[in-house]
LODRENNU-235142 format. One record per residue: x, y, z of N, C-alpha, C in turn; chain; residue in three letters. Coordinates in steps of 0.2 Angstrom, whole numbers. Last residue first. Layout:
N
<atom <X,Y,Z>,<X,Y,Z>,<X,Y,Z>,"A","ALA"> ...
***
This chain:
361
<atom <90,41,185>,<96,42,180>,<96,36,175>,"A","GLY"> <atom <80,37,193>,<78,42,187>,<84,42,182>,"A","GLN"> <atom <86,29,202>,<81,26,198>,<79,31,192>,"A","GLU"> <atom <104,33,201>,<97,33,204>,<92,30,199>,"A","SER"> <atom <119,25,203>,<114,28,198>,<107,27,201>,"A","VAL"> <atom <130,20,211>,<128,27,212>,<123,30,207>,"A","GLY"> <atom <134,8,210>,<136,12,204>,<134,19,206>,"A","LEU"> <atom <127,2,221>,<135,2,221>,<137,7,215>,"A","ARG"> <atom <114,3,217>,<116,7,223>,<124,7,223>,"A","PRO"> <atom <113,-5,205>,<112,2,205>,<115,6,211>,"A","ARG"> <atom <114,-18,207>,<120,-15,205>,<119,-7,206>,"A","MET"> <atom <102,-23,209>,<107,-25,213>,<113,-21,213>,"A","ARG"> <atom <94,-19,199>,<92,-18,206>,<97,-19,211>,"A","LYS"> <atom <101,-23,187>,<101,-16,189>,<99,-15,196>,"A","GLY"> <atom <98,-37,187>,<105,-34,188>,<105,-27,190>,"A","PHE"> <atom <84,-37,184>,<87,-40,190>,<94,-37,192>,"A","TRP"> <atom <85,-30,172>,<81,-27,178>,<83,-30,185>,"A","SER"> <atom <92,-38,164>,<95,-31,166>,<91,-28,172>,"A","GLY"> <atom <84,-49,164>,<90,-50,167>,<93,-43,169>,"A","VAL"> <atom <73,-43,157>,<72,-46,163>,<79,-47,167>,"A","LEU"> <atom <79,-39,145>,<76,-34,149>,<75,-37,156>,"A","VAL"> <atom <84,-51,140>,<88,-46,141>,<86,-41,146>,"A","GLY"> <atom <71,-57,137>,<76,-60,142>,<81,-55,144>,"A","LEU"> <atom <67,-48,127>,<63,-49,133>,<67,-52,139>,"A","ILE"> <atom <77,-51,117>,<76,-44,120>,<73,-45,126>,"A","GLY"> <atom <75,-65,114>,<82,-63,117>,<81,-56,120>,"A","VAL"> <atom <62,-64,109>,<63,-68,115>,<70,-66,118>,"A","ALA"> <atom <65,-56,98>,<60,-53,103>,<61,-57,110>,"A","SER"> <atom <73,-64,90>,<75,-58,93>,<71,-55,98>,"A","GLY"> <atom <64,-75,87>,<71,-76,90>,<73,-70,94>,"A","ILE"> <atom <54,-68,81>,<52,-72,87>,<59,-73,91>,"A","VAL"> <atom <60,-63,70>,<57,-58,75>,<56,-62,81>,"A","THR"> <atom <64,-74,63>,<69,-70,66>,<66,-65,71>,"A","GLU"> <atom <51,-79,59>,<56,-83,63>,<61,-79,66>,"A","VAL"> <atom <46,-68,52>,<42,-71,58>,<48,-75,62>,"A","VAL"> <atom <55,-66,41>,<53,-61,46>,<50,-64,52>,"A","ARG"> <atom <55,-79,34>,<61,-76,38>,<59,-71,43>,"A","ASP"> <atom <42,-79,29>,<44,-84,34>,<50,-81,38>,"A","TYR"> <atom <43,-68,21>,<38,-68,26>,<40,-73,31>,"A","MET"> <atom <52,-72,11>,<54,-67,15>,<49,-66,21>,"A","VAL"> <atom <45,-83,6>,<51,-84,10>,<53,-78,14>,"A","ALA"> <atom <35,-77,-1>,<33,-80,5>,<39,-82,9>,"A","THR"> <atom <41,-61,-7>,<40,-68,-8>,<38,-71,-1>,"A","SER"> <atom <44,-46,-17>,<41,-49,-11>,<40,-57,-12>,"A","LEU"> <atom <60,-41,-25>,<53,-43,-25>,<51,-47,-19>,"A","GLY"> <atom <72,-36,-26>,<72,-43,-27>,<65,-45,-27>,"A","THR"> <atom <69,-22,-26>,<72,-24,-31>,<71,-32,-32>,"A","ILE"> <atom <61,-20,-14>,<59,-17,-20>,<62,-20,-26>,"A","LEU"> <atom <64,-25,-1>,<63,-30,-6>,<60,-27,-13>,"A","SER"> <atom <64,-15,8>,<70,-19,7>,<70,-24,2>,"A","THR"> <atom <51,-11,8>,<56,-6,7>,<63,-9,6>,"A","GLY"> <atom <43,-22,11>,<43,-19,5>,<49,-15,3>,"A","VAL"> <atom <48,-24,25>,<49,-29,20>,<48,-26,13>,"A","LEU"> <atom <45,-12,31>,<52,-14,31>,<53,-19,26>,"A","ALA"> <atom <31,-11,29>,<35,-6,27>,<42,-8,26>,"A","LEU"> <atom <26,-23,35>,<26,-22,27>,<30,-16,25>,"A","PRO"> <atom <29,-18,49>,<31,-25,46>,<31,-24,38>,"A","THR"> <atom <23,-6,51>,<30,-6,51>,<33,-13,47>,"A","ILE"> <atom <10,-10,53>,<12,-6,47>,<19,-6,46>,"A","PHE"> <atom <10,-17,64>,<6,-20,59>,<8,-16,52>,"A","VAL"> <atom <16,-8,73>,<20,-14,70>,<16,-17,64>,"A","GLN"> <atom <6,0,77>,<11,3,73>,<15,-3,69>,"A","ALA"> <atom <-1,-9,85>,<-4,-7,79>,<1,-4,74>,"A","LEU"> <atom <9,-10,95>,<6,-16,92>,<3,-14,85>,"A","PHE"> <atom <11,2,101>,<16,-1,97>,<14,-7,93>,"A","TYR"> <atom <2,16,101>,<1,9,102>,<6,5,97>,"A","ASN"> <atom <8,29,101>,<2,28,104>,<0,21,105>,"A","ARG"> <atom <20,30,94>,<20,32,101>,<13,31,105>,"A","MET"> <atom <15,24,82>,<21,21,85>,<21,24,93>,"A","VAL"> <atom <5,30,74>,<3,25,79>,<9,23,84>,"A","LEU"> <atom <11,38,64>,<5,40,67>,<3,36,74>,"A","MET"> <atom <21,30,59>,<23,36,63>,<17,39,67>,"A","GLU"> <atom <13,21,52>,<18,19,57>,<19,25,62>,"A","ALA"> <atom <7,29,42>,<3,26,48>,<7,23,53>,"A","LEU"> <atom <18,34,35>,<13,38,38>,<9,35,44>,"A","PHE"> <atom <23,21,30>,<27,26,34>,<23,31,38>,"A","GLN"> <atom <12,17,22>,<14,13,28>,<18,17,33>,"A","PHE"> <atom <12,27,12>,<6,26,17>,<8,23,23>,"A","LEU"> <atom <25,25,6>,<23,31,9>,<18,31,14>,"A","GLY"> <atom <23,12,2>,<28,13,7>,<27,20,10>,"A","ILE"> <atom <12,13,-7>,<11,10,-1>,<17,11,4>,"A","PHE"> <atom <19,20,-17>,<14,23,-14>,<12,20,-7>,"A","VAL"> <atom <28,9,-21>,<31,15,-18>,<25,19,-14>,"A","VAL"> <atom <18,1,-26>,<22,-1,-20>,<25,5,-17>,"A","LEU"> <atom <15,8,-37>,<10,7,-32>,<13,5,-25>,"A","ILE"> <atom <26,7,-45>,<24,14,-42>,<19,13,-37>,"A","TRP"> <atom <26,-7,-48>,<31,-4,-43>,<29,3,-41>,"A","MET"> <atom <10,-14,-47>,<16,-11,-51>,<20,-8,-46>,"A","ALA"> <atom <6,-28,-36>,<5,-22,-39>,<11,-19,-43>,"A","PRO"> <atom <1,-42,-32>,<7,-41,-36>,<6,-34,-40>,"A","ASN"> <atom <-9,-48,-24>,<-11,-42,-29>,<-5,-41,-34>,"A","LEU"> <atom <-2,-57,-16>,<-7,-59,-21>,<-9,-54,-26>,"A","VAL"> <atom <7,-48,-10>,<10,-53,-14>,<5,-56,-19>,"A","ILE"> <atom <-2,-40,-3>,<2,-37,-8>,<5,-42,-13>,"A","LEU"> <atom <-7,-50,6>,<-11,-47,1>,<-8,-43,-4>,"A","LEU"> <atom <5,-53,13>,<1,-58,9>,<-3,-55,4>,"A","ALA"> <atom <6,-41,20>,<11,-43,15>,<8,-48,10>,"A","ILE"> <atom <-5,-40,28>,<-4,-35,23>,<1,-37,18>,"A","LEU"> <atom <-2,-51,36>,<-8,-51,32>,<-8,-46,26>,"A","LEU"> <atom <9,-48,43>,<10,-53,38>,<4,-53,33>,"A","MET"> <atom <5,-40,53>,<7,-37,47>,<8,-42,41>,"A","GLY"> <atom <2,-50,63>,<-4,-46,60>,<-2,-43,53>,"A","ALA"> <atom <15,-53,66>,<11,-58,63>,<5,-55,60>,"A","LEU"> <atom <20,-41,71>,<23,-44,65>,<18,-49,62>,"A","THR"> <atom <12,-40,82>,<11,-35,77>,<14,-37,70>,"A","GLY"> <atom <17,-50,90>,<10,-50,88>,<9,-45,82>,"A","LEU"> <atom <31,-46,91>,<29,-52,88>,<22,-52,86>,"A","VAL"> <atom <29,-33,97>,<33,-34,91>,<31,-40,87>,"A","ARG"> <atom <22,-36,109>,<19,-32,103>,<23,-33,97>,"A","HIS"> <atom <33,-41,116>,<27,-45,114>,<23,-42,108>,"A","VAL"> <atom <41,-30,117>,<43,-36,114>,<38,-41,112>,"A","GLY"> <atom <33,-21,124>,<35,-20,118>,<37,-26,114>,"A","ARG"> <atom <32,-28,137>,<26,-28,132>,<28,-26,125>,"A","ARG"> <atom <44,-26,142>,<42,-33,140>,<36,-33,135>,"A","VAL"> <atom <43,-13,144>,<48,-15,139>,<46,-22,137>,"A","ARG"> <atom <33,-12,153>,<32,-8,147>,<37,-11,142>,"A","LEU"> <atom <40,-18,164>,<33,-21,161>,<32,-18,154>,"A","ALA"> <atom <51,-10,167>,<52,-17,164>,<45,-20,161>,"A","THR"> <atom <49,7,161>,<48,2,166>,<49,-5,163>,"A","THR"> <atom <51,15,150>,<52,17,156>,<52,12,162>,"A","HIS"> <atom <59,10,134>,<53,10,139>,<56,12,146>,"A","GLY"> <atom <68,-1,124>,<66,6,125>,<59,6,129>,"A","ALA"> <atom <71,-14,123>,<76,-10,127>,<73,-3,128>,"A","LEU"> <atom <63,-21,114>,<61,-20,121>,<65,-16,126>,"A","PRO"> <atom <72,-19,102>,<65,-16,103>,<63,-15,110>,"A","VAL"> <atom <82,-27,101>,<83,-21,104>,<77,-17,105>,"A","VAL"> <atom <78,-38,94>,<80,-39,101>,<81,-33,104>,"A","ALA"> <atom <74,-34,81>,<69,-36,86>,<71,-36,93>,"A","ALA"> <atom <87,-33,76>,<83,-27,76>,<77,-28,82>,"A","VAL"> <atom <92,-46,76>,<95,-41,80>,<91,-35,81>,"A","MET"> <atom <83,-52,67>,<83,-54,74>,<86,-49,79>,"A","ALA"> <atom <87,-46,56>,<80,-44,58>,<79,-46,65>,"A","TRP"> <atom <99,-51,53>,<99,-44,56>,<92,-42,59>,"A","TYR"> <atom <97,-63,46>,<99,-63,54>,<98,-56,57>,"A","ASN"> <atom <91,-67,34>,<90,-61,37>,<91,-61,44>,"A","HIS"> <atom <83,-84,34>,<89,-79,32>,<87,-73,36>,"A","GLY"> <atom <80,-100,39>,<78,-93,39>,<84,-89,38>,"A","ALA"> <atom <81,-114,42>,<81,-112,35>,<79,-105,34>,"A","GLU"> <atom <82,-118,54>,<75,-117,52>,<75,-115,45>,"A","LEU"> <atom <96,-117,55>,<93,-124,56>,<86,-124,54>,"A","GLN"> <atom <97,-104,55>,<100,-107,49>,<97,-115,49>,"A","SER"> <atom <92,-100,67>,<88,-98,61>,<91,-102,55>,"A","GLY"> <atom <101,-105,76>,<95,-108,76>,<91,-107,70>,"A","VAL"> <atom <113,-98,71>,<113,-105,73>,<106,-108,73>,"A","ILE"> <atom <110,-85,68>,<114,-89,63>,<114,-96,65>,"A","ASN"> <atom <102,-82,78>,<99,-82,72>,<103,-86,67>,"A","ALA"> <atom <111,-82,89>,<106,-87,89>,<102,-87,82>,"A","LEU"> <atom <118,-71,85>,<122,-77,85>,<116,-83,85>,"A","ALA"> <atom <109,-60,86>,<112,-62,79>,<115,-69,79>,"A","GLY"> <atom <106,-61,99>,<101,-62,95>,<104,-64,88>,"A","ALA"> <atom <119,-57,105>,<116,-64,106>,<111,-66,101>,"A","VAL"> <atom <120,-44,99>,<125,-49,98>,<122,-56,99>,"A","GLY"> <atom <109,-38,105>,<110,-38,97>,<114,-44,96>,"A","ALA"> <atom <112,-39,119>,<106,-42,116>,<106,-43,108>,"A","THR"> <atom <125,-33,120>,<124,-40,122>,<117,-43,118>,"A","LEU"> <atom <124,-20,114>,<129,-25,112>,<127,-32,113>,"A","VAL"> <atom <114,-15,123>,<112,-16,116>,<117,-20,112>,"A","TYR"> <atom <120,-16,135>,<115,-20,134>,<113,-21,126>,"A","PHE"> <atom <130,-5,133>,<132,-12,134>,<126,-17,133>,"A","LEU"> <atom <121,6,132>,<125,3,126>,<128,-4,127>,"A","GLY"> <atom <117,6,145>,<112,5,139>,<116,2,133>,"A","GLU"> <atom <129,10,151>,<126,4,152>,<121,1,147>,"A","TRP"> <atom <130,23,145>,<135,17,144>,<133,10,145>,"A","TRP"> <atom <119,29,150>,<120,29,143>,<125,23,141>,"A","ILE"> <atom <121,29,164>,<115,25,161>,<116,24,153>,"A","ALA"> <atom <132,38,165>,<133,30,167>,<127,26,163>,"A","LYS"> <atom <125,49,161>,<131,47,157>,<132,39,158>,"A","ARG"> <atom <116,51,171>,<114,50,164>,<119,47,160>,"A","VAL"> <atom <124,53,182>,<120,47,182>,<118,46,175>,"A","ASN"> <atom <130,65,178>,<135,59,179>,<130,53,179>,"A","ASP"> <atom <120,74,166>,<122,72,173>,<127,66,173>,"A","SER"> <atom <122,85,153>,<121,78,155>,<124,77,162>,"A","LEU"> <atom <116,101,154>,<121,97,153>,<119,90,156>,"A","PRO"> <atom <100,107,146>,<105,106,152>,<110,101,151>,"A","PRO"> <atom <97,117,133>,<97,110,135>,<102,109,141>,"A","VAL"> <atom <85,129,129>,<91,127,132>,<91,120,134>,"A","PRO"> <atom <78,130,113>,<76,128,120>,<83,126,123>,"A","THR"> <atom <76,144,102>,<80,138,105>,<78,136,112>,"A","ARG"> <atom <71,151,87>,<69,150,95>,<72,143,97>,"A","LYS"> <atom <72,151,74>,<78,152,78>,<77,152,85>,"A","TRP"> <atom <60,149,68>,<65,144,67>,<71,145,72>,"A","LEU"> <atom <53,160,71>,<51,154,74>,<57,149,73>,"A","SER"> <atom <57,169,62>,<59,170,69>,<58,164,73>,"A","SER"> <atom <52,166,50>,<58,164,51>,<60,165,58>,"A","TRP"> <atom <39,163,43>,<40,165,50>,<46,163,53>,"A","GLN"> <atom <41,158,30>,<37,164,31>,<37,167,38>,"A","GLY"> <atom <43,142,36>,<43,147,30>,<38,152,31>,"A","LEU"> <atom <42,133,46>,<45,140,48>,<45,144,42>,"A","ALA"> <atom <39,121,40>,<34,125,44>,<36,132,46>,"A","GLY"> <atom <51,116,36>,<46,119,31>,<41,123,34>,"A","SER"> <atom <59,108,43>,<59,115,44>,<54,119,40>,"A","ALA"> <atom <56,95,38>,<56,96,45>,<55,104,47>,"A","GLY"> <atom <60,97,24>,<53,96,26>,<52,97,34>,"A","ILE"> <atom <74,99,26>,<69,104,23>,<62,103,25>,"A","PHE"> <atom <77,86,31>,<79,92,35>,<74,98,32>,"A","LEU"> <atom <74,78,20>,<70,77,27>,<71,83,31>,"A","ALA"> <atom <83,83,11>,<75,83,10>,<72,83,16>,"A","LEU"> <atom <94,78,16>,<93,85,16>,<86,87,15>,"A","LEU"> <atom <92,64,15>,<93,67,22>,<92,75,21>,"A","ILE"> <atom <92,63,1>,<86,62,5>,<86,65,12>,"A","THR"> <atom <105,67,-2>,<100,71,-5>,<93,70,-1>,"A","ALA"> <atom <112,57,4>,<113,64,7>,<107,68,4>,"A","ALA"> <atom <108,46,-3>,<107,46,4>,<107,53,6>,"A","ALA"> <atom <113,49,-16>,<106,48,-15>,<104,49,-8>,"A","ALA"> <atom <127,50,-13>,<123,56,-15>,<116,55,-14>,"A","PHE"> <atom <130,37,-10>,<130,42,-4>,<127,48,-6>,"A","MET"> <atom <127,31,-22>,<124,29,-17>,<124,34,-11>,"A","ALA"> <atom <137,37,-30>,<130,38,-32>,<126,36,-26>,"A","GLU"> <atom <149,33,-24>,<147,40,-24>,<140,41,-26>,"A","GLY"> <atom <148,19,-25>,<149,22,-19>,<146,29,-19>,"A","PHE"> <atom <136,10,-36>,<143,14,-35>,<143,19,-29>,"A","PRO"> <atom <126,-2,-27>,<127,4,-32>,<134,7,-31>,"A","ALA"> <atom <132,-18,-22>,<128,-12,-21>,<130,-7,-27>,"A","PRO"> <atom <131,-34,-22>,<134,-29,-27>,<130,-22,-27>,"A","LYS"> <atom <126,-39,-10>,<132,-42,-13>,<135,-37,-18>,"A","ALA"> <atom <121,-32,5>,<120,-32,-2>,<127,-34,-6>,"A","ILE"> <atom <124,-31,18>,<122,-38,16>,<121,-38,8>,"A","SER"> <atom <126,-18,21>,<132,-22,21>,<130,-29,18>,"A","ALA"> <atom <112,-14,21>,<116,-12,16>,<123,-16,16>,"A","ILE"> <atom <107,-21,33>,<104,-22,26>,<108,-20,21>,"A","ALA"> <atom <116,-16,43>,<116,-23,41>,<113,-25,34>,"A","ALA"> <atom <113,-2,43>,<120,-5,42>,<120,-12,40>,"A","PHE"> <atom <99,-1,46>,<102,2,40>,<109,-2,38>,"A","ALA"> <atom <97,-9,58>,<94,-10,52>,<97,-8,46>,"A","PHE"> <atom <106,-1,67>,<107,-8,66>,<104,-11,59>,"A","ILE"> <atom <99,11,66>,<106,11,63>,<108,3,62>,"A","HIS"> <atom <87,9,72>,<87,11,65>,<94,10,62>,"A","PHE"> <atom <91,6,85>,<87,1,81>,<88,3,74>,"A","LEU"> <atom <99,12,95>,<102,11,89>,<98,6,84>,"A","SER"> <atom <93,25,107>,<95,18,105>,<97,18,97>,"A","GLY"> <atom <78,36,105>,<85,34,107>,<87,27,105>,"A","GLY"> <atom <69,45,93>,<70,40,98>,<77,38,99>,"A","PRO"> <atom <80,57,99>,<74,54,101>,<70,52,94>,"A","ARG"> <atom <96,61,105>,<92,60,99>,<86,56,102>,"A","LEU"> <atom <107,65,112>,<100,66,115>,<95,66,109>,"A","ARG"> <atom <120,63,110>,<117,68,106>,<110,69,108>,"A","LEU"> <atom <122,52,119>,<125,59,120>,<123,64,116>,"A","TYR"> <atom <113,43,113>,<112,45,120>,<116,52,122>,"A","GLY"> <atom <119,41,101>,<112,44,101>,<110,46,108>,"A","THR"> <atom <131,35,105>,<131,41,102>,<124,45,102>,"A","ILE"> <atom <127,23,111>,<130,28,115>,<130,35,112>,"A","VAL"> <atom <121,17,100>,<117,18,106>,<120,23,110>,"A","SER"> <atom <132,16,91>,<127,21,89>,<122,22,95>,"A","CYS"> <atom <139,6,98>,<142,13,97>,<137,18,96>,"A","ILE"> <atom <131,-5,98>,<133,-2,104>,<135,5,103>,"A","GLY"> <atom <128,-7,85>,<123,-7,89>,<125,-3,96>,"A","ALA"> <atom <141,-9,79>,<136,-3,77>,<131,-2,82>,"A","VAL"> <atom <144,-21,84>,<148,-15,86>,<144,-9,85>,"A","LEU"> <atom <134,-29,78>,<134,-29,85>,<138,-23,88>,"A","THR"> <atom <138,-28,65>,<132,-25,67>,<131,-24,74>,"A","THR"> <atom <150,-36,65>,<150,-29,63>,<144,-25,66>,"A","ALA"> <atom <144,-49,68>,<150,-45,72>,<150,-38,71>,"A","GLY"> <atom <134,-51,58>,<132,-51,65>,<138,-47,69>,"A","VAL"> <atom <142,-51,47>,<137,-46,47>,<135,-45,55>,"A","ILE"> <atom <150,-62,49>,<153,-55,48>,<148,-50,49>,"A","GLN"> <atom <141,-72,49>,<145,-70,56>,<148,-64,55>,"A","TRP"> <atom <137,-72,36>,<132,-71,41>,<135,-69,48>,"A","ALA"> <atom <149,-75,29>,<146,-68,29>,<141,-67,34>,"A","LYS"> <atom <151,-88,32>,<155,-83,35>,<153,-76,35>,"A","PHE"> <atom <140,-93,24>,<140,-94,32>,<145,-89,35>,"A","GLU"> <atom <143,-88,11>,<137,-86,15>,<137,-87,22>,"A","PRO"> <atom <155,-83,3>,<154,-88,8>,<149,-86,13>,"A","ASN"> <atom <154,-72,-6>,<155,-79,-9>,<154,-84,-4>,"A","ASP"> <atom <155,-61,2>,<148,-62,-1>,<148,-69,-4>,"A","HIS"> <atom <163,-56,14>,<164,-61,10>,<158,-64,7>,"A","ASP"> <atom <166,-39,18>,<161,-44,18>,<163,-49,13>,"A","ILE"> <atom <175,-29,13>,<176,-33,19>,<172,-39,19>,"A","TRP"> <atom <172,-20,3>,<179,-21,4>,<180,-27,10>,"A","PHE"> <atom <158,-18,1>,<163,-18,-4>,<170,-21,-3>,"A","THR"> <atom <152,-19,14>,<150,-23,9>,<155,-24,3>,"A","SER"> <atom <160,-9,21>,<160,-16,23>,<158,-20,17>,"A","ALA"> <atom <156,3,13>,<163,0,13>,<164,-7,16>,"A","CYS"> <atom <142,3,16>,<144,2,9>,<152,0,9>,"A","LEU"> <atom <143,5,30>,<140,-1,28>,<142,-3,20>,"A","ALA"> <atom <149,18,30>,<152,12,33>,<150,5,31>,"A","LEU"> <atom <138,25,24>,<145,25,21>,<149,19,24>,"A","GLY"> <atom <128,23,34>,<127,21,27>,<134,20,23>,"A","ILE"> <atom <134,30,45>,<132,22,45>,<131,19,38>,"A","VAL"> <atom <135,43,40>,<141,39,42>,<140,32,42>,"A","VAL"> <atom <121,46,38>,<126,46,33>,<132,42,34>,"A","PHE"> <atom <117,44,51>,<114,40,46>,<119,40,40>,"A","PHE"> <atom <123,55,57>,<125,49,59>,<122,43,54>,"A","LEU"> <atom <117,66,50>,<124,65,49>,<126,58,51>,"A","LEU"> <atom <104,64,54>,<105,63,47>,<113,62,46>,"A","GLY"> <atom <105,67,68>,<103,61,66>,<105,59,59>,"A","SER"> <atom <109,81,67>,<113,76,70>,<112,69,68>,"A","ARG"> <atom <98,86,60>,<104,87,57>,<109,82,60>,"A","SER"> <atom <87,83,69>,<87,80,63>,<94,80,59>,"A","GLN"> <atom <91,92,80>,<91,85,81>,<91,81,74>,"A","MET"> <atom <90,104,73>,<97,102,77>,<97,95,78>,"A","ARG"> <atom <77,105,69>,<83,105,64>,<89,102,67>,"A","LEU"> <atom <71,105,82>,<70,99,77>,<75,99,72>,"A","ARG"> <atom <75,117,87>,<77,111,90>,<76,104,86>,"A","ASN"> <atom <70,125,77>,<77,125,78>,<79,118,82>,"A","TRP"> <atom <56,123,79>,<59,122,72>,<67,121,73>,"A","TYR"> <atom <48,116,92>,<52,121,90>,<56,119,84>,"A","GLY"> <atom <47,100,100>,<44,106,99>,<50,111,97>,"A","ASP"> <atom <50,84,92>,<52,89,97>,<49,96,95>,"A","VAL"> <atom <51,72,83>,<46,73,88>,<49,78,94>,"A","ARG"> <atom <60,69,73>,<57,75,73>,<52,77,78>,"A","GLY"> <atom <66,57,67>,<69,61,73>,<66,68,73>,"A","TYR"> <atom <61,53,55>,<58,50,61>,<60,54,67>,"A","VAL"> <atom <70,58,45>,<63,62,47>,<60,59,53>,"A","GLY"> <atom <79,49,44>,<81,55,47>,<75,59,49>,"A","THR"> <atom <75,39,35>,<74,38,43>,<76,44,47>,"A","PHE"> <atom <80,42,23>,<73,45,25>,<72,44,32>,"A","ALA"> <atom <91,34,22>,<92,41,23>,<86,45,25>,"A","GLY"> <atom <84,22,19>,<87,23,26>,<89,30,27>,"A","PHE"> <atom <79,24,6>,<74,22,12>,<78,24,19>,"A","VAL"> <atom <90,27,-1>,<85,33,0>,<81,31,6>,"A","VAL"> <atom <96,15,-1>,<99,21,2>,<95,26,3>,"A","PHE"> <atom <87,8,-9>,<88,6,-2>,<92,11,2>,"A","VAL"> <atom <87,14,-22>,<81,14,-17>,<83,13,-10>,"A","MET"> <atom <97,12,-31>,<98,17,-26>,<92,17,-21>,"A","LEU"> <atom <92,3,-40>,<98,1,-36>,<99,6,-31>,"A","ASP"> <atom <83,9,-48>,<80,5,-42>,<86,3,-38>,"A","LEU"> <atom <82,20,-57>,<88,19,-53>,<85,15,-47>,"A","ARG"> <atom <73,27,-67>,<75,20,-67>,<81,18,-64>,"A","ASN"> <atom <67,39,-65>,<74,39,-69>,<77,32,-69>,"A","ILE"> <atom <56,35,-58>,<55,39,-64>,<61,38,-68>,"A","LEU"> <atom <61,30,-46>,<58,25,-51>,<57,28,-58>,"A","LEU"> <atom <67,41,-40>,<71,36,-43>,<68,31,-48>,"A","LEU"> <atom <55,47,-37>,<59,51,-42>,<64,45,-45>,"A","PHE"> <atom <49,39,-28>,<46,40,-34>,<50,43,-40>,"A","ILE"> <atom <59,41,-18>,<58,34,-21>,<54,35,-28>,"A","LEU"> <atom <57,54,-14>,<64,52,-17>,<63,45,-21>,"A","PRO"> <atom <43,54,-10>,<46,59,-15>,<52,56,-18>,"A","ALA"> <atom <42,45,1>,<39,44,-5>,<42,48,-11>,"A","PHE"> <atom <50,49,12>,<52,43,9>,<49,42,2>,"A","VAL"> <atom <44,62,15>,<51,61,15>,<54,55,12>,"A","GLY"> <atom <30,59,16>,<33,63,10>,<40,62,9>,"A","ILE"> <atom <31,52,29>,<28,49,23>,<30,52,16>,"A","GLY"> <atom <36,62,37>,<40,56,35>,<38,52,29>,"A","THR"> <atom <26,71,37>,<33,73,35>,<37,67,33>,"A","ARG"> <atom <15,64,41>,<15,67,35>,<22,68,32>,"A","LEU"> <atom <19,60,54>,<17,55,49>,<18,58,42>,"A","GLY"> <atom <20,72,60>,<26,69,59>,<25,63,54>,"A","ILE"> <atom <6,75,60>,<11,80,56>,<18,76,55>,"A","TRP"> <atom <0,66,67>,<-2,66,60>,<4,70,56>,"A","HIS"> <atom <3,68,80>,<7,63,77>,<5,63,69>,"A","ASP"> <atom <0,77,90>,<1,79,84>,<5,74,79>,"A","LYS"> <atom <-1,67,100>,<4,72,101>,<5,75,94>,"A","ARG"> <atom <-14,58,109>,<-11,60,103>,<-7,66,104>,"A","ALA"> <atom <-12,45,121>,<-14,52,119>,<-10,54,113>,"A","PRO"> <atom <-14,28,115>,<-11,33,120>,<-13,40,117>,"A","GLY"> <atom <-26,16,112>,<-22,21,109>,<-20,26,115>,"A","LEU"> <atom <-28,-1,113>,<-29,5,117>,<-24,10,114>,"A","THR"> <atom <-26,-13,108>,<-31,-9,105>,<-32,-2,108>,"A","VAL"> <atom <-17,-20,117>,<-17,-21,110>,<-21,-16,106>,"A","LEU"> <atom <-21,-18,130>,<-16,-14,127>,<-15,-14,120>,"A","SER"> <atom <-30,-28,132>,<-33,-21,131>,<-28,-17,128>,"A","ARG"> <atom <-21,-38,135>,<-25,-39,129>,<-28,-32,127>,"A","ALA"> <atom <-16,-33,147>,<-12,-34,142>,<-16,-35,135>,"A","SER"> <atom <-28,-34,155>,<-24,-27,154>,<-20,-28,148>,"A","GLU"> <atom <-30,-47,155>,<-35,-43,153>,<-32,-36,151>,"A","LYS"> <atom <-19,-52,162>,<-20,-54,155>,<-25,-49,152>,"A","PHE"> <atom <-21,-46,174>,<-15,-44,170>,<-16,-46,163>,"A","ASN"> <atom <-33,-52,178>,<-33,-45,178>,<-27,-43,173>,"A","GLN"> <atom <-29,-66,179>,<-34,-64,174>,<-34,-56,173>,"A","PHE"> <atom <-11,-67,181>,<-18,-68,183>,<-23,-65,178>,"A","ASN"> <atom <3,-76,177>,<-1,-70,175>,<-8,-72,177>,"A","MET"> 
***
């Protein structure tokens, strides 16, 4: 890397892209996760919080113009999250061997790898944005890892209620102007090139997530790091992007942003605030993450890191061990993801003419 490239890469850490009314989606998603969490805190049902957190991810799928278009996209994403959460609960209850940690780790990796590929293809065909299966990997693996989850019916009700709340918040701007709700934007059919690209992308999600999970089990265990699915999540981050350079940069930003986000986690551990204050921080971090994620992934990751750790540690509590796991697994996953992007770019340049897939497809 020459000095000019290094300078450009360094500048990318603090350069903000153009604003796209990001404060509105930040506000919607922040409220969408804060409101149900504070309600569960008031009724003392902390065991349901993880299901609310992942149900609230529905609100992330709202970066589209037009209330009807947003409602359509969020309805589809909400239904997919509902299915993923249900499958994860079933896996945790009836399949995962929680008494055998080593075997459990491989079960989680195997099942989550399938989810990574299947959900990537589904999001492609449903035209959900953001694309890929990052959130579904996170949701499935985190819930499937819970040894004693909440009762199935109650957990699914909490998830469904949160999803419906996200849909209501997303369409709330249409209150009093119902004609705006029904304005639709025609969606052209998927071309053969796009269909091929969707399946190839799904294959790379399977490969990168699976390899990252396997390495996390092998290398991560040697380093005494847990949470192998964090490596799987980090591995698929670089797969999003229009160019190889942008994809590699996302992988690097994931690592650097995670390290910077550790400062916020360390501060929370030192302060040890009350549970309701942690819930406030979750809403704030969600707001800031969505404010920045499309403009600067490094800065967004600074807030995504504590959001993920606090959101999945509300019951067990934050610890330096969780910080260590996050760093180790993120480095493993990001390295695999970047390597996958480079291999995919090399492979794609040679195979694209044979497959009949254009550069735009």
